[in-house]
N, C-alpha and C positions, 0 to 999 in steps of 0.2 A: 701484221707486224706489231711489235710491242707499242703500247701507248706511253705517253709521258716522256721523260728524259731517256733518250736512246742509249747514251753512254754517260755514265756518272764520272765524276772527277776521279774517284778511286779506281774505276775501270781504266780510265785514261792513263793514270799513273802506273797501273799494273802492265798495261800494254807497253808503256815506255820502258819499264824495267825488264819485263820478261820477253818482249818481242812478239807476244801473241795474246789473244783474249778470246774467251768462249762466251757467247750470248745464247743461253738456252731458249728455245721457243721463239726465236726472233721472227721467223717467217710464219705466216698463218697457213695452216695445213689446207683448209678448205678453199680459200680464195687464191692462194699463191702456189702451193705445192701440188695439190690435186689436179689442176689444169695441165701442169707439166707432165705428171704421170699419165694423164689421158692422152696427151699428145704423143708420148713415147709408145703407149699401147697401140694407138692407131697406126703409127709409123711401122712398128714391128709387124702388125697384122698385114699391112700392105706388102711389106718386103717378104714375109713368109709366103703369102699368096703368090707373089711374083715368081718366087723360085720353087714353088710346090713343096714347101717344107710344112709337114703336118705337125703343128704345135699349138698349145692352148694360148689364146690371147684375149680371153673373156675379161680378165682383170689386168691391171697394170703389173701387179706382182707376178702373175703367171708369165706375162710377156717378158718382164725384165729378168726373171730368174730361170724360167724353163725355155721359153721360145727363143730367146737370144742365144742360149747355150746350144740348142738344137741347130740353130741357123749356122753358127760358126763351126759346129762339128762337121757339117757338110762342106762348108767353104769358108775359111777364115776371112777372106777378103770381103765377104758380105757383112762382117762385123764393122769394117771400115765404112761401108755404105750407111749403116745405122748411125755410126759415130758422126759422120758428116751431116746427116739429115736432121738429127734431133736438135742440133744447136740452132736450127732455123725455126723451131717451134715458137710461135708468137708469145705464148705464156712464159717461156724461158727468157725471151728478150725483154719482156715487161719486168721480170724479176731483176735482171741485170741492170736495167736502167731506172729502177725504182728510186724515187726521190729520197726514200729513207736511207738508201745506201750513201747518197751524197751527204746526208746529215751525219751518218756514222763516220765517214771519212773526215768531215770538217770538225767533228767533236774530238777525234783522235789526233788531228793535225790542225790546230787552231791557226787561222789566217791562210789556209790553203785554198787553192782553186781546183776542185776535183775534175778529173778527166777519166774516161773509160778507155782502157788500152784496147785499141782495135786489134782483132785477131787474138786477144788475150782472154777470151771467154769461151766456155764450152762445157761439155760433160765428159767426165772420165768413166770408162767401164773397165775396171781392173779385174781381169779374169784370174781364177785360182791357178797358182803355179806358173803364171806367164811373166817372165822376167824382161822380155824385150822392151815392153812399153812401160815398165815400172820406173818412176822417177827416183833416182838415187839422190843422196845428200847434195843439196844445192841451195844457193840464194836465188831469189826470183829475178833479181835485176839483170844479170848477164843474158838470160834467155828472153827477157821482155823489154829491157831498156825503158824508154819513155821518160822516166825521171827516177832518181835515186830514192826519192820520197814517194813510195808506193805501198799499197796494202793489198794482199791477197784475200779475197772473200771465198770461203770454202764451206759448202753445206751438203750433207748427204741426201740421197734420194731413197735409200733403204737404211734401216738401222744398222750401225756399224758395230760389230762385235770384235772382240780381241783377235779372233781367228781370221777375220776378214782383212786385217792389216790396216788399222787406223793410221792417219797421218802422224809421223814421228817428228817431234820438234826439239831442237837443241835450245833449251830455255836460256834466254839472255844473250844468245850468240849474235844478235844484231849489233852488239857493242864492238864486234870485230871490225866493223866498217866493210868496205869493199874487199872481198877475197878474190885474188887472181885465180883464173881457171885455165885449163888446157883441154884440148879435144883428144879423146882416145876412143876411136870407134871399133877397136879390136875386141872380140869376145862379146857374147850375148846378142850380137847383131844390132847394137844400139847405134842410132844415127842422130844427127841434129842436136837439139838441146839435151836429148837423152844420153849423148856421148860426152857431155861436159863433166870434168872432174875438178874437185877443189885442190888447189895447191896446198900440199901438206895437210890433206883432209883429215886423216886419222888423228894427227897431233892436235889439230884445232878442235875436233869433235870431242876429244877426251877431256876438254876443259869444262864441259857443260853437262848439266843434268838433262837427260832425255825423257820427254813425256809423250804420251800417245793418247790424247783425250778421246773417249768414246762419245759418239753422238748419234742422234736420231733425226729424221726429217723435221725441218723447222729450225734446228739448231744452227748457229753460225759460228764458224771459227775464223778469226781474223789474224793474219800474220804480216809482219813488217817485210818489205821487199828484201831486207838484208838478213832476216832470220834464217838460219840453216834448218832445213827440213827435208824429209823424203817420204815417198809413199811406202806404207808398210807392206810386208809380204802377205799376200792373201793365201792362207793355207786352209780356207774353208771350202765348201762346195758351191758357194754362191758368188756371182760377180759383185764387186763393190761399185755401185753407181753413185756418182757425186757430181756436184756442180762447182766450177771454179771460174771466177772472173777477177780482173785486176783493175783497181783504180789508182791513178797517179796524180801528183800535184803539178799543175802547169807552172806554178810559181817557183819551183825549186831550181836553183842556178844551173846544175848540170843538165837538167831537162831542157832549160832554155837554150843552153849552149849547143846541144845536139839537135835542136829543133824537134824534140819529143819523138825522135825516130824509134821505131820498133826494132826487134832483133829477129830471131829465127822465123817466127810466123809471118814477118813482113819481108822475108828474103834478104835481110841485112846481116852482114857479118859484124858481130860486136867488136871484133879486133880492128876493124876499119873505122868504127865510130869512136871507140874508147880503147886505144892500144894499151893503156895502163892496166886494163883488166886481164891482159894475157900473162900467164904465169911465167916467171923467169926461166930461161932455158938453161939446161945443164945442172939444175938443182934436183935433188931427190923429190919425187912427188909426195 
């Protein structure tokens, strides 16, 4: 990770204004990213052998871009097995709980007490043309809860090109505050957090400049829990592999009030914890 001051005062102010900040080369490739790549390679090698799928796994890149696609071409549910397994790689857990992440959070949120959202960490594998699991425009808070004062840590495991669908961010949208949401699981087979929709979403999104920063392994994109963002559409031929985890502030009043409860990943309905998040009934979406 970078030495010296992790987050400058100007970076903190940019985060405060724009709702996001990009730190190039924050994670060290050799000591932090390469061990995760190797863990993924080993896991894919084991699963391909388990199911008799003949695919190259000599390198992490081959495993992530060729073997994984061959695996899910035979049986899509085997991709879910990969997804569940890789979040248990020790090198990944070390990255999530690194002390440097604490320092980033405290630099962006002076006076905070950082916590890691249980169930709020994992790796996404966004396949080309697959809409079902693409995260549409949302704030992080309704699907994560914990506390309103939270930050998403997002870092890619493969270089992200424009065609791979980089994360899209509505710059400055955290100024909206909490946006009510409603659940609509009709169409595209979306369920759970993927079926959440913003109240008057199009109207809100039209107010902001949309950015989609390109990134490479080691880069870190930080987003406020209230910043509107979505997964880009992957129209390339390569799965988009990335890491996400969430830190929250134990000292934030709403978090204290709800006992830092989680939402979907914790099996909790946000409407029962914070009914004010439910979009008004009878109004146009």
